[in-house]
C-alpha positions in Angstrom: 3.0 -25.7 -35.7 5.2 -24.4 -32.9 3.2 -23.3 -29.8 3.1 -19.7 -28.8 5.4 -18.7 -25.9 3.8 -18.4 -22.5 4.8 -14.8 -22.1 3.7 -12.2 -24.6 4.7 -8.5 -24.9 1.6 -6.3 -24.9 1.3 -2.7 -26.1 0.7 -0.1 -23.5 -2.9 0.4 -22.2 -3.2 4.2 -22.0 -6.0 6.8 -21.5 -8.9 4.4 -21.7 -12.2 4.6 -19.9 -14.0 1.5 -18.8 -17.4 1.4 -17.2 -19.7 -1.2 -15.8 -17.7 -4.4 -16.6 -18.7 -7.7 -15.0 -15.1 -8.6 -14.4 -11.9 -6.5 -14.6 -12.0 -3.2 -16.3 -8.4 -3.9 -17.4 -6.9 -7.3 -17.0 -3.4 -8.7 -17.9 -2.3 -12.4 -17.6 0.8 -14.3 -18.7 2.6 -11.3 -20.1 5.8 -9.3 -20.0 6.7 -5.6 -20.1 3.3 -4.2 -19.5 2.4 -0.5 -19.1 -1.1 0.5 -17.8 -1.0 4.3 -17.8 -3.6 7.1 -17.3 -6.8 5.1 -17.5 -10.1 5.5 -15.6 -11.8 2.4 -14.4 -15.3 2.8 -13.0 -17.8 0.3 -11.8 -15.6 -2.7 -12.6 -16.3 -6.2 -11.2 -20.0 -5.4 -11.1 -20.8 -8.6 -9.3 -18.2 -10.6 -11.2 -14.8 -11.9 -10.1 -11.2 -10.6 -10.4 -10.3 -7.0 -9.8 -10.8 -3.5 -11.3 -7.2 -3.6 -12.7 -5.6 -7.0 -12.6 -2.0 -7.9 -13.3 -1.3 -11.7 -12.9 1.6 -14.0 -13.9 3.4 -11.0 -15.5 7.1 -10.1 -15.4 8.0 -6.4 -15.9 5.1 -3.9 -15.4 4.1 -0.4 -14.6 0.7 0.5 -13.3 0.6 4.3 -13.1 -1.5 7.4 -13.2 -4.8 5.5 -13.1 -8.1 6.5 -11.4 -10.0 3.5 -10.1 -13.3 4.2 -8.3 -16.9 3.4 -7.5 -16.6 -0.4 -7.9 -19.2 -3.1 -7.9 -20.7 -4.7 -4.8 -17.7 -6.9 -4.0 -19.6 -10.2 -3.9 -16.9 -12.2 -5.8 -14.1 -9.7 -6.4 -13.5 -6.0 -6.9 -10.1 -5.0 -5.4 -8.9 -1.8 -7.0 -5.4 -2.7 -8.3 -4.3 -6.2 -7.7 -0.7 -7.4 -8.5 -0.8 -11.2 -8.0 -0.2 -14.8 -8.8 3.5 -14.8 -9.8 3.9 -11.3 -11.0 7.4 -9.8 -10.6 9.7 -6.8 -11.3 7.1 -4.1 -11.4 5.9 -0.8 -10.1 2.5 0.6 -9.0 2.6 4.4 -8.6 0.7 7.7 -8.8 -2.7 6.0 -8.8 -5.9 7.3 -7.2 -8.2 4.6 -5.8 -11.4 5.3 -3.9 -15.0 4.2 -3.1 -14.6 0.4 -3.5 -16.0 -2.5 -1.5 -12.7 -4.4 -1.4 -8.9 -3.7 -0.9 -7.7 -0.5 -2.7 -4.3 -1.7 -3.7 -3.5 -5.4 -3.2 -0.3 -7.4 -3.7 -1.0 -11.1 -3.3 1.3 -14.0 -4.2 -1.6 -16.5 -4.3 0.2 -19.8 -5.0 3.3 -18.5 -6.9 6.5 -16.7 -6.1 5.7 -13.0 -6.4 8.5 -10.6 -6.0 10.4 -7.3 -6.6 7.5 -4.9 -6.5 7.4 -1.2 -5.6 4.2 0.6 -4.5 4.6 4.3 -4.2 3.0 7.8 -4.5 -0.5 6.4 -4.5 -3.6 7.8 -2.7 -6.3 5.3 -1.5 -9.3 6.4 0.5 -12.9 5.5 1.3 -12.4 1.8 0.8 -14.8 -0.6 2.6 -11.8 -2.9 3.5 -8.1 -2.3 3.7 -6.5 0.6 1.9 -3.4 -1.4 1.0 -2.8 -5.1 1.7 0.0 -7.6 1.2 -0.7 -11.3 1.4 0.0 -14.8 0.3 -3.4 -16.4 0.2 -2.6 -19.9 -1.2 1.0 -20.7 -0.2 3.0 -18.6 -2.8 6.0 -16.6 -1.5 5.5 -12.9 -1.5 9.0 -11.4 -1.3 10.9 -8.1 -1.8 8.0 -5.6 -1.7 8.7 -1.9 -1.0 5.8 0.4 -0.1 6.7 4.1 0.3 5.4 7.6 -0.1 1.7 6.5 -0.1 -1.4 8.1 1.5 -4.1 5.9 2.9 -7.1 7.5 4.7 -10.7 6.9 5.8 -10.8 3.2 4.9 -13.0 0.8 6.8 -10.2 -1.4 8.1 -6.4 -0.9 8.2 -4.6 1.7 6.2 -2.2 -1.0 5.4 -2.2 -4.6 6.4 0.1 -7.6 6.0 -2.8 -9.9 5.9 -3.3 -13.4 7.3 -6.0 -13.9 4.8 -7.6 -17.3 4.7 -5.9 -18.4 7.9 -8.5 -21.2 8.5 -7.4 -23.1 5.4 -4.7 -25.6 4.7 -2.1 -23.1 3.2 0.9 -21.4 4.6 1.2 -17.7 4.0 4.9 -16.9 3.5 5.7 -13.2 3.3 9.2 -11.8 3.7 11.5 -8.9 3.0 8.9 -6.2 3.1 9.7 -2.4 3.6 7.0 0.0 4.6 8.6 3.5 4.7 7.5 7.1 4.7 3.8 6.6 4.3 0.9 8.5 5.9 -2.1 6.6 7.4 -5.0 8.7 8.8 -8.5 8.0 10.1 -8.7 4.4 9.1 -11.3 2.2 10.9 -14.9 3.0 10.5 -16.2 0.6 13.1 -14.4 -1.0 16.1 -11.3 -2.2 14.4 -8.9 -0.4 12.0 -5.2 0.2 12.8 -3.1 2.5 10.7 -0.7 -0.4 10.1 -1.6 -3.9 11.0 1.0 -6.7 10.7 -1.3 -9.7 11.2 0.5 -12.6 9.5 2.5 -14.6 12.1 4.4 -16.3 9.2 5.8 -13.0 7.9 9.5 -12.3 8.4 12.0 -9.6 7.8 9.5 -6.7 8.0 10.7 -3.1 8.2 8.3 -0.3 9.2 10.0 3.1 9.3 9.3 6.8 9.0 5.5 6.4 8.8 2.8 8.6 10.2 -0.2 6.7 11.8 -2.6 9.3 13.1 -6.2 9.0 14.5 -6.8 5.5 13.3 -9.4 3.4 15.2 -8.3 0.8 17.7 -4.5 1.3 17.4 -2.0 3.1 15.3 0.6 0.3 14.6 0.0 -3.3 15.7 1.9 -6.5 15.1 1.6 -10.2 15.7 4.2 -11.2 18.2 5.4 -14.2 16.2 6.8 -12.2 13.2 10.5 -12.8 12.9 13.0 -10.0 12.3 10.5 -7.2 12.7 12.0 -3.7 12.8 9.7 -0.8 13.7 11.3 2.6 14.3 11.2 6.4 13.7 7.4 6.4 13.2 5.0 9.1 14.4 1.8 7.9 16.1 -1.1 9.9 17.4 -4.5 8.8 18.7 -6.3 5.8 20.2 -4.6 2.6 20.8 -5.2 -0.9 22.1 -2.4 -1.5 24.7 -2.2 -5.2 23.8 -1.3 -4.5 20.2 0.1 -1.0 20.1 3.8 -0.6 19.2 5.6 2.4 20.6 8.0 3.0 17.7 9.2 6.6 17.8 7.6 10.0 18.2 4.1 10.5 19.7 2.1 13.6 18.9 -0.2 15.4 16.6 1.4 15.5 13.1 -0.2 18.9 12.4 -1.5 18.1 8.9 -2.5 21.2 6.9 -6.1 20.1 6.1 -6.7 16.3 6.6 -10.5 16.6 6.2 -9.8 17.7 2.6 -7.1 15.2 2.0 -4.1 17.6 2.5 -1.5 15.8 4.6 1.4 18.2 4.1 3.0 19.2 7.4 2.6 22.5 9.2 5.6 24.2 10.8 6.2 22.7 14.2 5.1 19.2 13.3 6.9 16.5 15.4 7.3 14.6 12.1 9.8 17.3 10.8 13.4 16.2 11.2 12.6 13.1 13.2 12.9 10.5 10.5 15.7 8.1 9.7 17.9 8.4 6.6 18.4 4.7 6.5 16.3 3.3 3.6 14.4 6.5 3.1 13.4 7.3 -0.5 15.3 10.1 -2.2 12.1 12.0 -3.0 8.8 12.5 -1.3 5.2 12.2 -2.6 5.4 15.5 -4.5 8.8 14.6 -6.0 10.7 16.9 -3.6 14.2 15.8 -2.6 14.7 14.2 0.8 16.0 15.7 3.0 15.1 19.4 2.6 17.3 20.9 5.3 20.0 20.2 7.9 20.4 20.8 11.6 22.9 23.2 13.2 25.9 21.0 12.5 24.9 20.5 8.9 23.6 16.9 9.3 20.7 16.2 6.9 17.4 15.7 8.7 14.7 13.5 7.2 10.9 14.0 7.9 8.4 11.3 8.8 5.5 10.6 6.5 4.8 10.9 2.8 5.7 14.6 2.6 9.0 16.4 3.3 8.7 19.9 4.7 10.3 22.4 2.3 12.9 24.8 3.5 
């Protein structure tokens, strides 16, 4: 009898509710063309391994419109949404992730080539770790990841980190061709460390950080390891405390004038220094709400892009 193919096409997982699972609430391995849409995953990884939603060794996927929250204790696992271990050609968008003990949204190559992944229009908050993290824990190459129009706030550590996870082991951690554009990072760092954006992996290369707001995060707003090759950081808006040994002055400095950040409303008020100070280069064509970028032009008719996840309407 002929053996089954390694990759299998799976029907969409839609509008399910999982509760109190030992391991993943929803898990996919060795598959192709996957849709995980509109599910609620609560108390997953309740002292088991893996992640609340796991996508591994999978080519072609969409993880969208899911609510992931109130996870297990994080002893052996429990990241919110984890794209990992050789997955490729996929999107993670419009998910709400909160109240977990480990990373909210994680993209980790592990020991395989993991590539062509978009992460956008997600909200992650109240995570007892990083809000978002990108890594190569066991030597696999993480490549061509684009993170844009996301909101990350009130997480214990960084709003987003390019992590140097497991740096004391024998593996290299290759990460390259990463774009972090038009995101909003606010009030990350519960204790004495927690940048808005932390680029910690000295083996990372070709990293672009543009048009992001990093405001009132603990320790510093944007920080980077000095050994990262081909690092470009520009047209960002920073506001708040900083460690002078890690802080990157990368554009505007000033209060972004969010409408109501204590209630999670990070739209901009008129007069915000984020308005019309972004770069058009590489900017997404829409903002978090789906509004077109840009919304207006200056006096000579040139289009002006805003910084952060939201474009100020005309």
